[in-house]
Backbone bond lengths (Angstrom), bond angles and torsions (degrees), N, CA, C in turn:
res aa  C-N    CA-C-N  psi(-1)  N-CA   C-N-CA  omega(-1)  CA-C   N-CA-C  phi
1 M - - - 1.464 - - 1.548 109.42 -
2 V 1.345 117.35 -43.38 1.452 119.56 -179.65 1.517 109.43 -64.58
3 L 1.335 117.82 -42.32 1.443 120.75 -179.96 1.530 111.48 -62.82
4 T 1.340 115.22 -37.79 1.469 119.76 179.35 1.498 109.92 -63.26
5 A 1.329 117.94 -44.14 1.450 120.48 -179.20 1.517 111.27 -66.97
6 V 1.347 116.70 -37.56 1.475 120.20 179.32 1.539 110.06 -65.30
7 V 1.321 116.08 -44.80 1.489 119.06 -179.61 1.523 110.30 -63.73
8 A 1.334 116.71 -46.14 1.474 119.53 -179.66 1.528 110.82 -63.22
9 G 1.333 117.87 -44.52 1.455 120.75 178.22 1.496 112.42 -64.06
10 L 1.329 118.36 -38.31 1.454 122.51 179.76 1.538 110.09 -66.70
11 A 1.332 116.21 -43.15 1.485 119.51 179.89 1.541 109.61 -62.56
12 A 1.331 115.49 -42.41 1.471 118.46 178.41 1.527 111.73 -65.36
13 A 1.339 115.72 -37.45 1.468 119.91 -179.58 1.516 111.41 -65.02
14 V 1.321 117.82 -38.63 1.483 120.36 178.51 1.508 109.63 -62.27
15 V 1.334 117.74 -44.89 1.465 119.84 179.90 1.530 110.43 -66.05
16 M 1.336 117.41 -45.14 1.471 120.16 -177.05 1.523 110.88 -64.56
17 T 1.343 117.52 -42.27 1.447 119.43 -178.66 1.520 111.50 -65.48
18 A 1.345 117.10 -40.39 1.463 120.03 179.30 1.521 111.47 -63.12
19 V 1.328 115.69 -47.08 1.463 120.09 -178.34 1.523 110.56 -67.18
20 Q 1.327 115.92 -41.46 1.467 119.93 179.67 1.498 111.90 -63.23
21 S 1.359 117.24 -39.38 1.466 119.86 -180.00 1.509 113.05 -65.84
22 I 1.342 115.66 -28.85 1.469 119.58 -176.88 1.534 110.45 -85.27
23 W 1.327 119.31 -42.38 1.451 121.33 -169.48 1.540 113.81 -109.72
24 V 1.341 116.78 -39.21 1.459 118.62 -171.40 1.517 112.26 -90.86
25 T 1.322 119.04 -45.38 1.475 121.99 -176.56 1.516 112.81 -55.51
26 P 1.354 120.26 -45.18 1.465 118.99 178.14 1.539 113.27 -56.17
27 L 1.333 117.63 -37.08 1.441 120.05 178.68 1.532 111.32 -69.46
28 I 1.346 115.98 -36.91 1.475 119.57 176.86 1.528 110.88 -64.39
29 L 1.336 115.75 -42.25 1.467 118.92 179.29 1.507 110.76 -64.10
30 Q 1.308 116.12 -39.11 1.499 118.62 177.67 1.490 110.50 -65.51
31 A 1.356 117.26 -39.67 1.469 119.31 -179.82 1.515 111.28 -68.25
32 E 1.333 117.53 -30.29 1.463 120.19 177.90 1.529 112.95 -64.35
33 T 1.320 116.72 -26.42 1.467 118.77 175.23 1.516 110.83 -64.26
34 Y 1.330 117.60 -36.01 1.444 120.95 176.08 1.524 110.51 -68.75
35 E 1.348 116.06 -37.79 1.447 119.70 179.34 1.512 110.36 -65.26
36 D 1.323 117.65 -43.36 1.464 120.50 179.11 1.518 110.89 -64.33
37 A 1.312 116.63 -36.40 1.462 119.72 178.42 1.520 111.25 -68.20
38 A 1.333 116.52 -35.88 1.474 120.61 -179.77 1.509 111.20 -68.33
39 E 1.333 117.68 -28.86 1.449 120.05 -178.13 1.526 113.13 -67.98
40 V 1.352 116.29 -24.74 1.445 120.19 179.81 1.515 111.41 -104.78
41 A 1.349 115.82 5.35 1.460 120.00 179.40 1.523 109.33 -78.76
42 P 1.384 118.28 167.62 1.461 121.46 177.53 1.526 111.51 -61.65
43 A 1.303 116.54 168.18 1.455 122.42 -178.43 1.508 110.58 -57.46
44 P 1.335 120.31 140.72 1.445 121.93 -177.16 1.522 112.14 -70.66
45 T 1.310 114.35 161.19 1.454 119.42 175.85 1.503 110.82 -73.96
46 H 1.344 117.82 172.52 1.456 122.27 179.52 1.507 111.10 -60.28
47 A 1.344 117.42 -39.62 1.466 121.13 -177.93 1.522 110.34 -66.68
48 A 1.337 115.75 -41.17 1.477 117.72 179.65 1.516 111.21 -71.45
49 A 1.341 116.12 -35.22 1.476 118.03 -178.95 1.485 111.42 -68.01
50 A 1.356 118.08 -22.52 1.460 119.73 179.98 1.509 112.11 -73.02
51 T 1.328 116.50 -16.31 1.463 121.38 -179.71 1.513 109.57 -87.32
52 E 1.308 116.63 128.83 1.469 120.65 -177.34 1.525 109.56 -73.64
53 H 1.322 115.20 134.67 1.473 120.44 -179.31 1.527 107.53 -135.28
54 H 1.308 117.21 130.51 1.465 120.95 -171.27 1.511 113.90 -110.18
55 H 1.320 117.65 10.40 1.479 120.64 179.23 1.510 107.60 -96.82
56 H 1.298 117.81 131.61 1.475 122.56 -179.22 1.506 109.38 -125.10
57 A 1.296 114.59 152.63 1.448 119.66 -176.44 1.520 111.12 -65.04
58 D 1.341 117.09 -33.48 1.456 119.92 -177.47 1.533 112.62 -93.24
59 A 1.317 118.98 9.02 1.448 121.12 -179.54 1.514 110.91 -71.06
60 W 1.333 116.63 137.26 1.466 119.74 -178.70 1.510 110.09 -75.20
61 K 1.305 115.88 144.11 1.445 121.36 172.66 1.529 108.66 -151.44
62 P 1.322 118.55 147.84 1.464 120.74 -179.04 1.512 110.98 -65.06
63 Q 1.325 115.80 151.15 1.449 119.71 177.51 1.526 110.53 -69.27
64 N 1.311 115.46 154.41 1.454 120.56 178.56 1.533 110.75 -65.24
65 G 1.317 114.64 153.16 1.459 121.16 -179.11 1.508 111.77 100.77
66 W 1.358 117.38 -139.11 1.437 120.58 -174.83 1.529 113.54 -65.39
67 P 1.377 120.19 -38.12 1.466 117.83 177.00 1.523 113.63 -58.02
68 R 1.328 115.21 -42.13 1.470 119.39 -179.85 1.524 110.39 -66.75
69 M 1.334 117.07 -42.06 1.443 120.14 179.92 1.533 110.59 -65.93
70 L 1.322 118.37 -36.73 1.469 122.30 179.83 1.527 110.13 -64.76
71 F 1.340 116.48 -47.47 1.473 119.23 178.18 1.517 111.64 -63.95
72 T 1.328 116.63 -38.80 1.460 119.41 177.08 1.527 111.50 -62.41
73 F 1.338 116.63 -43.42 1.475 120.37 178.96 1.508 110.89 -63.57
74 T 1.351 117.64 -42.95 1.446 121.23 -179.49 1.532 111.46 -62.09
75 A 1.336 117.11 -47.99 1.470 120.83 179.37 1.525 110.98 -63.91
76 T 1.326 116.40 -40.61 1.459 120.62 -179.38 1.519 111.06 -67.16
77 T 1.323 117.12 -37.46 1.474 120.93 178.13 1.536 109.89 -63.18
78 L 1.318 117.65 -47.68 1.470 119.57 178.41 1.499 111.68 -60.78
79 M 1.336 117.60 -40.80 1.461 120.77 177.27 1.521 111.33 -64.33
80 G 1.349 116.78 -43.30 1.460 120.45 179.66 1.522 112.34 -63.46
81 I 1.327 118.10 -40.16 1.467 120.50 178.82 1.499 109.74 -65.49
82 G 1.344 117.73 -42.71 1.457 120.00 178.84 1.505 111.80 -60.13
83 Y 1.324 118.14 -45.18 1.445 120.91 -179.66 1.554 111.00 -68.84
84 A 1.334 116.67 -31.68 1.466 118.84 176.75 1.545 110.17 -65.11
85 F 1.328 117.62 -39.20 1.464 119.55 175.04 1.530 112.14 -62.04
86 L 1.343 116.50 -36.52 1.460 119.75 177.15 1.528 110.43 -63.18
87 L 1.337 117.32 -43.44 1.461 120.46 177.13 1.511 112.05 -61.41
88 I 1.343 115.93 -42.80 1.456 120.59 178.30 1.541 109.65 -59.78
89 A 1.341 116.50 -41.67 1.453 120.10 179.53 1.531 111.05 -61.48
90 V 1.319 116.94 -38.67 1.458 120.66 177.89 1.533 109.35 -67.84
91 Y 1.330 118.25 -40.36 1.459 120.62 178.09 1.526 111.52 -60.37
92 V 1.339 115.40 -42.60 1.462 119.97 -179.39 1.527 111.41 -70.57
93 W 1.333 115.97 -42.82 1.480 120.17 -176.70 1.510 112.06 -71.48
94 W 1.337 117.50 -40.34 1.462 119.54 -176.95 1.517 110.20 -100.38
95 R 1.307 117.75 -82.26 1.467 121.69 176.96 1.510 108.58 -164.73
96 H 1.322 114.98 149.79 1.459 119.92 177.19 1.543 109.73 -74.85
97 P 1.312 118.23 135.72 1.497 119.61 178.58 1.517 111.91 -55.96
98 R 1.309 115.64 140.29 1.466 120.55 -178.74 1.515 112.78 -70.64
99 N 1.319 117.34 -28.12 1.448 121.50 -179.17 1.529 109.67 -156.98
100 A 1.312 116.74 -177.61 1.462 121.54 -176.24 1.533 111.38 -65.19
101 A 1.338 117.19 -31.62 1.461 120.02 179.32 1.526 111.93 -62.97
102 Y 1.347 115.97 -41.74 1.463 120.28 177.58 1.535 109.34 -70.32
103 G 1.322 118.13 -34.30 1.443 120.39 175.84 1.523 110.63 -62.93
104 L 1.328 116.41 -38.28 1.468 120.91 176.20 1.512 111.73 -60.82
105 L 1.333 116.53 -39.09 1.494 119.80 178.09 1.513 110.50 -67.29
106 Y 1.339 118.34 -38.48 1.453 120.18 177.12 1.525 109.82 -62.51
107 G 1.339 116.12 -44.50 1.454 119.88 179.83 1.533 111.45 -61.92
108 L 1.318 116.89 -42.77 1.470 119.48 178.23 1.517 112.02 -64.96
109 A 1.324 116.20 -34.53 1.473 119.46 175.91 1.516 110.82 -62.88
110 G 1.355 117.12 -42.51 1.455 120.75 177.26 1.525 110.74 -62.22
111 F 1.317 117.40 -42.09 1.466 120.53 176.76 1.518 110.28 -60.48
112 L 1.337 117.78 -41.95 1.436 120.79 -179.64 1.537 111.65 -64.12
113 V 1.353 117.25 -40.87 1.451 121.64 -177.57 1.508 111.05 -67.13
114 F 1.359 117.21 -49.88 1.440 120.33 -168.66 1.528 114.84 -93.14
115 F 1.327 118.16 -16.25 1.437 119.45 -174.85 1.504 115.34 -131.73
116 A 1.350 116.68 -52.45 1.456 119.41 -175.03 1.502 112.80 -64.45
117 A 1.335 116.77 -51.17 1.464 120.31 -176.98 1.539 111.12 -66.22
118 P 1.355 119.88 -49.74 1.474 118.37 176.22 1.530 111.97 -62.71
119 G 1.344 117.07 -31.77 1.443 120.44 -178.43 1.498 114.59 -68.97
120 L 1.334 117.79 -16.74 1.467 120.93 175.82 1.505 111.01 -65.55
121 G 1.339 116.66 -28.20 1.453 120.30 -178.80 1.522 113.91 -107.79
122 L 1.337 116.19 -30.04 1.469 120.35 -177.44 1.525 109.70 -119.07
123 S 1.309 116.89 111.72 1.462 121.54 176.26 1.519 110.01 -78.77
124 P 1.342 118.59 158.56 1.452 119.30 176.94 1.531 110.61 -57.94
125 E 1.328 115.23 139.28 1.471 120.94 -179.53 1.517 109.59 -89.17
126 L 1.322 115.95 116.73 1.455 120.78 179.86 1.513 110.92 -93.82
127 P 1.342 118.01 153.69 1.451 119.93 175.18 1.515 111.11 -59.02
128 G 1.319 116.35 139.44 1.425 121.94 177.58 1.506 115.85 81.62
129 T 1.360 117.18 3.46 1.465 119.68 178.79 1.516 109.68 -106.08
130 A 1.308 114.90 157.71 1.477 120.14 179.80 1.513 109.08 -76.85
131 A 1.332 115.90 151.53 1.450 120.96 178.64 1.527 108.27 -146.71
132 A 1.337 114.84 150.85 1.451 119.43 177.05 1.542 109.59 -71.14
133 A 1.327 116.10 172.59 1.471 120.09 -177.89 1.537 109.50 -55.47
134 L 1.342 114.34 138.20 1.469 120.30 -175.90 1.534 111.07 -60.41
135 A 1.332 117.93 -46.34 1.463 120.52 -178.16 1.524 112.23 -60.21
136 S 1.322 116.98 -40.64 1.464 119.68 177.94 1.502 113.06 -63.70
137 R 1.338 114.69 -41.26 1.476 118.08 178.41 1.515 110.20 -66.77
138 Q 1.343 119.44 -39.61 1.456 120.65 -178.85 1.523 111.24 -66.12
139 Y 1.341 117.05 -42.22 1.473 119.76 178.90 1.532 109.85 -60.49
140 W 1.323 116.70 -44.83 1.457 119.81 -177.76 1.536 110.74 -66.26
141 W 1.341 116.18 -40.36 1.462 120.53 -178.72 1.526 109.79 -63.11
142 V 1.340 116.57 -50.53 1.460 120.58 -178.46 1.529 110.67 -61.64
143 G 1.337 116.60 -44.36 1.441 119.11 178.64 1.501 114.24 -61.95
144 T 1.336 116.71 -39.08 1.473 122.35 178.86 1.535 109.76 -66.88
145 A 1.316 117.81 -44.19 1.478 121.43 179.50 1.511 110.51 -61.09
146 I 1.334 116.75 -46.77 1.470 120.46 -178.70 1.528 109.96 -64.39
147 A 1.338 117.06 -45.26 1.449 120.33 -179.63 1.523 111.97 -62.87
148 T 1.346 116.72 -39.04 1.465 120.79 -179.72 1.526 110.23 -68.15
149 A 1.320 117.40 -43.54 1.451 120.84 178.94 1.522 111.05 -63.03
150 A 1.340 116.89 -44.78 1.468 119.57 178.74 1.550 110.83 -65.32
151 G 1.326 116.24 -39.40 1.458 119.64 178.77 1.517 112.15 -62.87
152 L 1.331 118.24 -44.54 1.444 120.53 178.78 1.530 111.14 -65.11
153 A 1.339 116.71 -37.49 1.451 119.67 179.77 1.534 110.76 -65.95
154 L 1.306 117.39 -40.78 1.467 120.09 179.03 1.523 112.51 -69.14
155 I 1.334 117.04 -32.55 1.462 120.35 179.81 1.524 112.45 -74.29
156 F 1.354 117.31 -43.42 1.457 120.39 -170.40 1.523 115.45 -108.07
157 M 1.322 118.49 -13.79 1.460 119.48 -174.47 1.519 113.68 -106.13
158 Q 1.333 118.44 9.73 1.448 121.96 175.41 1.530 107.41 -155.73
159 S 1.320 116.62 172.36 1.468 119.96 -171.11 1.523 114.97 -117.71
160 R 1.337 120.32 -0.26 1.452 120.86 179.66 1.522 110.20 -72.51
161 W 1.306 117.91 128.48 1.466 121.18 -174.70 1.524 111.71 -66.01
162 W 1.342 117.30 -37.75 1.476 118.21 -176.67 1.523 111.77 -71.44
163 L 1.358 116.94 -29.41 1.444 119.07 174.16 1.505 111.62 -72.52
164 R 1.322 115.60 -33.15 1.468 118.31 174.71 1.533 111.15 -65.41
165 A 1.307 115.93 -36.48 1.471 119.79 175.70 1.536 110.21 -64.03
166 V 1.340 116.99 -39.05 1.465 119.90 175.80 1.541 109.61 -63.46
167 G 1.315 116.05 -38.93 1.474 120.24 179.24 1.521 111.30 -61.06
168 V 1.342 116.62 -44.60 1.450 119.98 176.94 1.519 111.43 -60.18
169 A 1.311 115.75 -42.40 1.471 119.97 178.91 1.526 111.05 -61.97
170 L 1.337 116.93 -38.03 1.464 119.91 179.56 1.509 111.15 -65.84
171 L 1.326 118.41 -32.12 1.449 120.82 176.77 1.525 112.30 -68.14
172 I 1.317 115.72 -29.20 1.486 120.33 -173.44 1.534 112.29 -91.17
173 V 1.344 117.18 -38.80 1.452 121.02 -170.68 1.517 114.58 -53.54
174 P 1.362 120.97 -47.06 1.467 118.77 -178.74 1.510 114.10 -55.36
175 H 1.334 116.69 -33.23 1.455 120.00 -177.03 1.527 112.06 -83.48
176 L 1.348 116.05 -17.35 1.440 118.27 169.71 1.540 111.88 -73.96
177 I 1.329 115.15 -33.10 1.471 120.83 176.23 1.533 109.18 -68.27
178 A 1.306 116.48 -38.23 1.468 125.09 178.99 1.528 111.06 77.70
179 A 1.321 115.24 140.68 1.464 121.49 179.52 1.531 110.58 -76.95
180 P 1.329 116.39 149.72 1.474 119.83 176.83 1.504 110.39 -66.08
181 Q 1.326 116.65 134.74 1.472 121.83 -176.47 1.520 109.15 -125.83
182 P 1.335 117.22 150.56 1.473 119.31 175.78 1.509 110.55 -76.28
183 G 1.309 115.30 168.61 1.431 119.54 179.43 1.521 112.72 -70.92
184 V 1.377 115.75 -27.91 1.465 120.79 -177.24 1.515 107.44 -129.99
185 T 1.311 117.42 135.85 1.465 122.09 177.99 1.521 109.34 -132.22
186 I 1.320 116.18 153.44 1.450 122.63 174.01 1.537 105.66 -109.14
187 R 1.303 115.76 88.58 1.480 119.98 -169.60 1.507 112.05 -70.75
188 G 1.325 117.45 -28.74 1.442 118.89 -179.18 1.497 113.12 -61.26
189 F 1.344 116.89 -49.09 1.452 121.35 177.08 1.532 111.62 -65.33
190 A 1.347 115.71 -42.72 1.464 118.19 -178.28 1.518 111.86 -61.18
191 S 1.322 117.28 -41.44 1.462 120.49 179.85 1.525 111.14 -69.32
192 C 1.329 117.65 -31.97 1.463 120.41 179.47 1.509 112.04 -68.86
193 I 1.322 117.23 -36.32 1.471 118.93 -178.59 1.510 111.79 -90.12
194 D 1.304 118.70 -19.04 1.479 121.72 -175.06 1.534 109.56 -68.05
195 A 1.312 118.33 -47.76 1.451 121.47 -175.59 1.516 113.04 -63.00
196 P 1.348 120.37 -52.09 1.469 118.72 177.35 1.537 112.87 -63.41
197 S 1.323 117.74 -32.62 1.475 118.87 178.27 1.511 109.94 -62.67
198 R 1.340 116.17 -45.86 1.450 119.47 178.98 1.520 112.40 -61.82
199 R 1.321 117.61 -38.73 1.461 120.67 -178.44 1.531 110.86 -64.94
200 W 1.345 117.75 -47.18 1.463 116.65 -176.22 1.504 111.54 -74.84
201 L 1.337 118.27 -28.27 1.472 119.58 176.02 1.533 110.67 -70.50
202 M 1.316 117.13 -40.59 1.457 120.48 177.85 1.524 110.24 -64.12
203 T 1.326 116.82 -41.04 1.470 121.28 177.75 1.529 110.52 -62.57
204 A 1.343 117.17 -41.86 1.449 120.48 -178.08 1.535 111.10 -66.38
205 W 1.334 117.15 -45.09 1.446 120.79 179.23 1.539 111.25 -64.26
206 S 1.307 117.30 -39.69 1.459 120.87 177.79 1.523 110.24 -62.54
207 L 1.326 115.95 -42.93 1.468 120.28 179.69 1.530 110.38 -63.45
208 M 1.334 116.93 -42.91 1.465 118.91 179.30 1.537 112.10 -64.53
209 G 1.349 116.32 -42.24 1.449 119.00 179.08 1.520 113.13 -61.09
210 V 1.341 115.31 -44.75 1.473 120.03 -178.21 1.529 110.85 -68.49
211 S 1.360 116.30 -44.58 1.460 118.96 -177.01 1.512 112.22 -64.78
212 L 1.346 117.32 -38.09 1.460 120.44 177.17 1.519 111.44 -70.92
213 A 1.334 116.87 -36.00 1.470 119.52 -177.94 1.510 111.85 -68.84
214 T 1.323 118.18 -28.13 1.471 121.16 -179.16 1.500 111.87 -82.22
215 R 1.313 118.29 5.75 1.478 121.88 176.47 1.515 108.67 -118.01
216 P 1.335 118.27 84.20 1.474 120.77 -177.99 1.516 114.42 -61.23
217 S 1.329 116.31 -13.86 1.470 118.69 -178.53 1.526 112.76 -73.14
218 V 1.354 117.64 -9.59 1.454 120.56 -177.67 1.522 109.94 -58.46
219 T 1.331 117.02 -57.37 1.459 119.01 -177.95 1.538 111.65 -75.90
220 D 1.337 116.30 -33.90 1.455 118.52 -179.65 1.525 111.34 -59.81
221 V 1.362 115.90 -46.54 1.457 119.54 -179.80 1.518 111.00 -64.31
222 T 1.350 115.11 -41.27 1.474 118.95 -179.02 1.517 111.12 -64.06
223 L 1.322 116.91 -44.69 1.462 119.98 -178.03 1.513 110.65 -67.03
224 R 1.334 118.17 -37.18 1.467 120.21 176.82 1.523 110.08 -65.16
225 T 1.334 116.92 -34.02 1.452 120.80 -177.73 1.526 110.78 -68.80
226 I 1.354 117.20 -42.33 1.475 120.42 -174.38 1.516 111.31 -92.31
227 A 1.319 118.71 -5.83 1.462 120.59 -178.82 1.535 109.61 -68.66
228 P 1.342 118.00 144.06 1.464 120.95 178.64 1.516 111.20 -70.01
């Protein structure tokens, strides 16, 4: 089971790193030029100072080129393995997908829970851009992910109509509350990075869902391990 999660996470990391290096990293590098310029700019106004910003001039970051790509691949691999374990947990708790098509649906559900639904309210934070308070964003993100996961479970994992109605409500409520937003945003950059980010994340989750679904030994091995 551990090997399965590692292989699936590694495969997803290769795809995500390649796509990110081509489409996302150039935008981040361009945004960092604005961040560097802001560090030598005059003192911010009261409105700008009220917005929390976590980038510092002395903060360490990998050099551009292979060091940056290596650190990106390492972080993406760890993230992919963690998400692969979450998918395996769903397979064990609910049911193993009957084929690759069902595995694809599981993967897309994971993408919806952890990225698509929270991304409707919180765009990717680029260097040099304003952002709302970190704690507020984290609370909203976690609440939205939990509500989305519970909503999907109530809609698709049981048959009572009133619980399905509750599931639909759980999908909607976080967006009625609305995510915390900064006073100033750079929408051009955010929209440019948002679309490619969604594409490579959706591709990675789909790949993980399909690769784990095509290995029926995942739940078999787990059940044999925990069986009395």
